[in-house]
Every structure is written in structure tokens, then in C-alpha cells.
C-alpha positions, 0 to 999 in steps of 0.5 A: 204773195209779194211783200206788201204794206198797208197805208190806212186812214185812222178814221176807219181803224175799226173796219181795217182791223176787222177786215185784217182778221180775214187773213191768217196772222202771219199773212197780215201786212204791216200797217202805217196809219195816216192821220184823219185830219189830213182829209180836210186838205186833200193836197196835204193828204196827197203829199203825205201819201206821196212821201210814204210811197217815196220812202217805200220806193227807196226801200224797194230799190236798195233792198233795205228796211225803211222807217215810215212816219205813222200815228197811233190811232186815237183822239188828240193832236196828231203831233202827240201820237206820232211814231215810226213803223219799220217796214221791210222792202215791199213790192206792193203798197195797199192804199186803204182809203178812197180817192178822197178829194183827188188825194190819190191822183198822180201818185206813182212809184218807180218800183212798186205797184199801188193797189186801192179800192175803186171808190170815191171816199171812205164812206163809199168804201164802207157802203159797198156791199159787193157791188160795183162803184156805180151801184153803191147805195149812197144817198146824196141827201144823207151825211154818213158817220161811223164810230171813227168820226167820234173816236178820231179827229173829225173836223165836223165834230170838233167844229161844233164846240169851237163854233159855239165858243167863237160865234155863240150858239145862235150864230153857230147854229145858223152857220151849220144850217147853211153848211149842211142845208143840202142834207136831210138825214144823218146816217150811222153806218153799221159796219159790224166792226163796232157796237153801234149802241156805243155811239148811237147817242153821239150820232143822234146828238149830231143829227139834233144839232143839225136839225136833221133826221137820224138813221142807221144803215148797214155797211160792210168791210168786204171790199177791204177784205178783198183788197187785203187778200190781194184779190183782183176784180173790177173794184180793186185797182192795180197801178204798175210801177211808173204809171200815175193814178188817174181818173181813168182808174176811178171810173173804170176806164183804161188808157190805151 
């Protein structure tokens, strides 16, 4: 198996770590964590991923290890959790996240193959139970959470107290009602990567604040497992060197 590295969103830390347990310890690629807050601005997430890929590309070209910026997964400002991860030259970069607001679009490498799951975002990644992208059971009227939303930086969760302080509780509730008007239920995804009981109160509190129903739905890390094992199927995309990631990869079409 070629040298590989995983670039993963810290929001799905629980699920990434569980999926890696399917590999022997000696076969687990180095991990570089991308801060969850970047998802609020997809162009910033894209710039961060592009910078990491560029450094890895340089390492592949020179045959030398590279130091990559990473974060220690957790709460608090990302600036206080920054660290570096040294990665030996690789030939594959595994992107453990979804398309996420077009953050993957136009990413490319000169010497590396880019590999990612064919899903729109991390929610769809965790709801995939072995089906194809088009058959993922995701209700557009439901807002989905995992423990990662509470143990890492989530703009939704952090905005609750911030809005209350800035606008007052009554106006903040009105703003939330407008923003989440299209939703009927908050669903906590049980990915088997954490104890659901540990954050049931928190997810129910979110539903109560938004005046929505609450539920728990079953999730899975099987697509992450296949991604990390290097399996090749319709839901895992391999983009060769000098080819840009495009919508054709997400929708399962191949340009000729």
C-alpha cells in the first residue's frame, strides 16, 4: 500500500478514531486534524486543505518529510490548540470529510492522488450505512448532530449564548426560529463511536431551544473504514495527479 496521510475534520474525531481501529496499528496513516470552525467559511476550509496538499506535494517531489499545521482536537480557540505533525513523503492524501460547501472543489496535486468519500458533507458520511450517495437516508427537515458538535467548535452551539447576550433571549429565540424554520426535528446520530447517553441532554436542550422534536438515528463509520483501508468502489473517489476535484466526482460522473 502506498504511503498515505489522513486530513480529517476534528468534528468527526470520534468516528475517525473508531474507523482507524479496523486497521492494524502499524498500517494506520499519520493524522492531520483540520479545525472544525473552518466549515463556517468553505473558502477558508478549501484554502487550508490546499495549503496542506501543497506542502505534501513538495514532500513527494523532494523525498523529504514535511511539517504540517494541525490542531489538537478539543474545545476552545483553535489558535491555542495548534501544533505541527511531521509526515514522511506520501503518494496518497485521504480527505476524511465531505464536499462541505464545495470546499473540495478544484483541489489538486502534482504528485499525489487525492482520495475522498463521495458524500456531500460529514452528516451524509456518517449516515451512509453501505448504500450509494443517492440512497442515503437523510431527512432534509431534520438537523443532525453528533457528540462532536458539543466537544468541538460548533457555530450553532456557540451562537446560542452569544445571541442571548447580544440580542436578549426573546429576540435571540425569534432569530433562531427564523434561521431554523425549515426544520422539524433535531436528530442525534448514534455512530457507535461514543456513548449516546453522554450527550442526550445536550442534544435535547438544542431541540428545546429551537422548539423542535428530538430523536436518535443510527449512523455508521463503515464508509470511513473502507476509505482508510484503501478500498475502491463507487463511493470512494480517487483523483490522480494533475486532475482537479470537480462536481463530476461528487455526482459519480466521469469526464471523457
